[in-house]
C-alpha positions as CSV (number, residue, x, y, z in Angstrom):
1,X,52.1,150.2,84.1
2,X,50.4,149.3,80.9
3,X,51.8,146.3,78.9
4,X,53.2,147.0,75.4
5,X,50.1,145.5,73.9
6,X,47.7,147.8,75.7
7,X,46.1,150.2,73.2
8,X,47.0,153.8,73.7
9,X,44.2,156.2,74.2
10,X,44.0,158.0,70.9
11,X,40.3,159.0,70.9
12,X,40.9,162.7,70.4
13,X,43.1,162.2,67.4
14,X,41.0,159.5,65.9
15,X,37.7,161.3,66.3
16,X,36.3,162.5,62.9
17,X,36.2,166.3,62.6
18,X,32.8,167.9,63.0
19,X,30.9,169.3,60.1
20,X,31.0,168.2,56.5
21,X,33.7,165.7,55.4
22,X,36.5,167.1,53.3
23,X,35.3,167.1,49.7
24,X,37.9,169.2,47.9
25,X,41.1,167.8,46.3
26,X,43.0,168.5,43.2
27,X,41.9,165.5,41.2
28,X,38.2,166.0,41.9
29,X,38.5,169.7,41.2
30,X,39.9,169.0,37.7
31,X,37.3,166.3,37.0
32,X,34.5,168.7,38.0
33,X,36.0,171.5,35.9
34,X,36.0,169.2,32.9
35,X,32.4,168.2,33.5
36,X,31.4,171.9,33.6
37,X,33.4,172.5,30.4
38,X,31.5,169.8,28.6
39,X,28.2,171.2,29.9
40,X,28.7,174.9,29.3
41,X,31.9,175.5,27.4
42,X,35.1,177.4,28.3
43,X,33.5,180.9,28.4
44,X,31.1,179.9,31.1
45,X,33.8,178.1,33.2
46,X,34.6,180.4,36.1
47,X,36.2,179.7,39.5
48,X,33.0,180.8,41.2
49,X,30.9,178.4,39.1
50,X,33.3,175.6,39.8
51,X,33.3,176.3,43.5
52,X,29.4,176.3,43.5
53,X,29.4,172.9,41.7
54,X,31.7,171.5,44.4
55,X,29.8,173.1,47.3
56,X,32.8,175.1,48.5
57,X,33.7,178.8,48.7
58,X,35.6,180.1,45.7
59,X,38.6,180.9,47.8
60,X,39.1,177.2,48.7
61,X,40.0,176.4,45.1
62,X,43.1,178.7,45.3
63,X,44.6,176.1,47.7
64,X,45.3,174.1,44.6
65,X,45.2,176.6,41.7
66,X,46.6,180.1,42.2
67,X,44.9,181.3,38.9
68,X,42.4,180.1,36.4
69,X,45.3,179.5,34.0
70,X,46.8,177.0,36.5
71,X,43.4,175.2,36.5
72,X,43.4,175.1,32.7
73,X,46.9,173.7,32.6
74,X,45.8,170.9,34.9
75,X,42.8,170.3,32.8
76,X,45.0,170.1,29.7
77,X,47.2,167.6,31.4
78,X,44.3,165.4,32.3
79,X,43.0,165.5,28.7
80,X,46.2,163.8,27.5
81,X,46.0,160.9,29.9
82,X,45.4,158.4,27.0
83,X,48.0,159.9,24.7
84,X,51.4,159.0,26.2
85,X,51.4,155.2,25.6
86,X,53.9,154.1,23.0
87,X,52.3,153.7,19.5
88,X,52.1,150.2,17.9
89,X,55.6,148.8,17.5
90,X,54.9,147.1,14.2
91,X,54.3,150.4,12.3
92,X,57.2,152.4,10.8
93,X,58.0,155.7,12.3
94,X,55.6,157.6,10.0
95,X,52.7,155.4,11.1
96,X,53.6,155.9,14.7
97,X,53.8,159.7,14.2
98,X,50.4,159.7,12.6
99,X,49.0,157.6,15.4
100,X,50.3,160.1,18.0
101,X,48.8,163.1,16.2
102,X,45.4,161.4,15.9
103,X,45.5,160.5,19.6
104,X,46.0,164.2,20.4
105,X,43.2,165.3,18.2
106,X,40.8,162.7,19.6
107,X,41.8,163.7,23.2
108,X,41.0,167.4,22.5
109,X,37.8,166.5,20.7
110,X,36.8,164.5,23.8
111,X,35.9,167.7,25.6
112,X,34.0,170.8,24.5
113,X,36.4,173.5,23.7
114,X,39.2,171.1,24.4
115,X,41.6,172.7,22.0
116,X,40.9,176.2,23.4
117,X,41.7,174.9,26.9
118,X,44.9,173.2,25.8
119,X,46.2,176.1,23.6
120,X,48.7,178.2,25.5
121,X,49.2,175.8,28.4
122,X,52.6,174.5,29.4
123,X,52.1,171.5,31.6
124,X,55.1,169.6,33.0
125,X,52.9,166.7,34.1
126,X,53.6,163.1,33.2
127,X,50.8,162.9,30.5
128,X,52.0,165.9,28.6
129,X,55.8,165.2,29.0
130,X,55.2,161.5,28.3
131,X,53.4,162.3,25.1
132,X,56.0,164.8,24.0
133,X,58.8,162.4,24.8
134,X,57.2,159.7,22.7
135,X,56.7,162.1,19.9
136,X,60.3,163.4,19.9
137,X,61.6,159.9,20.4
138,X,59.7,158.6,17.4
139,X,61.3,161.3,15.2
140,X,64.8,160.6,16.6
141,X,64.5,156.9,15.6
142,X,63.9,158.2,12.1
143,X,67.3,159.9,12.2
144,X,66.4,163.4,13.2
145,X,68.7,165.2,15.6
146,X,67.3,166.1,19.0
147,X,66.9,169.7,17.9
148,X,65.2,168.9,14.6
149,X,62.9,166.3,16.3
150,X,61.8,168.9,18.8
151,X,61.0,171.4,16.1
152,X,59.1,168.8,14.0
153,X,57.2,167.8,17.2
154,X,56.2,171.4,17.7
155,X,55.0,171.7,14.1
156,X,52.8,168.5,14.5
157,X,51.4,169.6,17.8
158,X,50.6,173.2,16.6
159,X,49.0,171.9,13.5
160,X,46.8,169.5,15.5
161,X,45.8,172.2,18.0
162,X,45.0,174.7,15.3
163,X,43.0,172.3,13.2
164,X,41.0,171.2,16.2
165,X,40.3,174.8,17.3
166,X,38.7,175.4,13.9
167,X,36.8,172.1,14.1
168,X,35.4,172.7,17.5
169,X,34.4,176.3,16.6
170,X,32.2,174.8,13.9
171,X,30.9,171.6,15.5
172,X,28.7,170.8,17.3
173,X,28.1,173.8,19.6
174,X,28.9,176.4,16.9
175,X,26.9,174.6,14.2
176,X,24.5,177.4,13.5
177,X,27.3,179.9,13.1
178,X,29.2,177.5,10.9
179,X,26.2,176.9,8.6
180,X,25.8,180.7,8.3
181,X,29.5,181.0,7.4
182,X,29.2,178.3,4.7
183,X,26.2,179.9,3.2
184,X,27.9,183.3,3.2
185,X,30.9,181.8,1.4
186,X,28.7,180.1,-1.2
187,X,27.0,183.4,-1.9
188,X,30.3,185.2,-2.3
189,X,31.7,182.6,-4.7
190,X,28.5,182.6,-6.7
191,X,29.4,186.0,-8.0
192,X,32.1,184.4,-10.1
193,X,35.0,186.7,-9.1
194,X,37.1,183.9,-7.6
195,X,37.3,181.1,-10.1
196,X,39.9,179.0,-8.3
197,X,38.0,179.0,-5.1
198,X,34.7,178.3,-6.9
199,X,36.4,175.2,-8.4
200,X,37.2,174.0,-4.9
201,X,34.0,175.1,-3.3
202,X,32.9,171.6,-2.4
203,X,36.0,171.2,-0.2
204,X,36.0,174.7,1.2
205,X,32.4,174.3,2.4
206,X,32.9,170.7,3.6
207,X,32.6,169.8,7.3
208,X,34.5,166.6,6.9
209,X,37.1,167.7,9.3
210,X,38.6,164.2,9.6
211,X,39.4,164.3,5.9
212,X,40.9,167.8,6.2
213,X,43.0,166.7,9.2
214,X,44.3,163.6,7.4
215,X,45.3,165.5,4.3
216,X,47.3,168.1,6.3
217,X,48.8,165.4,8.5
218,X,49.9,163.5,5.4
219,X,51.6,166.6,4.0
220,X,53.5,167.0,7.2
221,X,54.6,163.4,7.4
222,X,55.6,163.3,3.7
223,X,57.7,166.4,4.2
224,X,59.3,164.9,7.2
225,X,60.0,161.7,5.3
226,X,61.7,163.6,2.6
227,X,63.7,165.6,5.2
228,X,64.8,162.4,6.9
229,X,66.3,161.1,3.5
230,X,68.1,164.4,2.8
231,X,71.9,163.9,3.0
232,X,73.3,165.5,6.1
233,X,76.3,167.8,5.7
234,X,79.4,166.6,7.6
235,X,80.5,169.0,10.3
236,X,83.4,171.1,9.1
237,X,86.8,170.1,10.5
């Protein structure tokens, strides 16, 4: 009889499987998809092209993602990895709110067509929910009810996504089209039929998207600041 210390014969179970080692997992799939996104853009990102890049059959990807939309949701979740940390404690709530919105814009700009990927996704991952929880929590510390804080958070997120969509449509991969659009607008305004737009032409044709974003963000935050100071009606008895 073998002693308790005698190794058991486990060669069949321990032997590595023949053929190629497993190369497919959820994390690597998302990372490869983001690399393809940066290289070629969202329109060129297909499940077949992703499978080719990973050296597997397209059907293998469906083990982790039932549809392309599921893949996009996972990509959106990965984009927000650096956004969920609490903002600097020394700032007041308006500064923390602005910091969170800027983080989201930076995260979406970090990938080609990042805003297009993120728009319409509904991730329940830790990055997305952590970011949303911090955003809503920041508003609640300012005195907003949970309902109003959630609605205000939606407004900030939707503004950030929409702005970044327009920004990425113009720069850098859409630069030629954007230049043509600017030239077309200048020619239209040169006819003199739209005096108010002509007076603001230098802004309307500007590609300083950071300045545009900061202006819109300031309007949002000043509006929320005013709302936070508005006297609340006492519930009727």
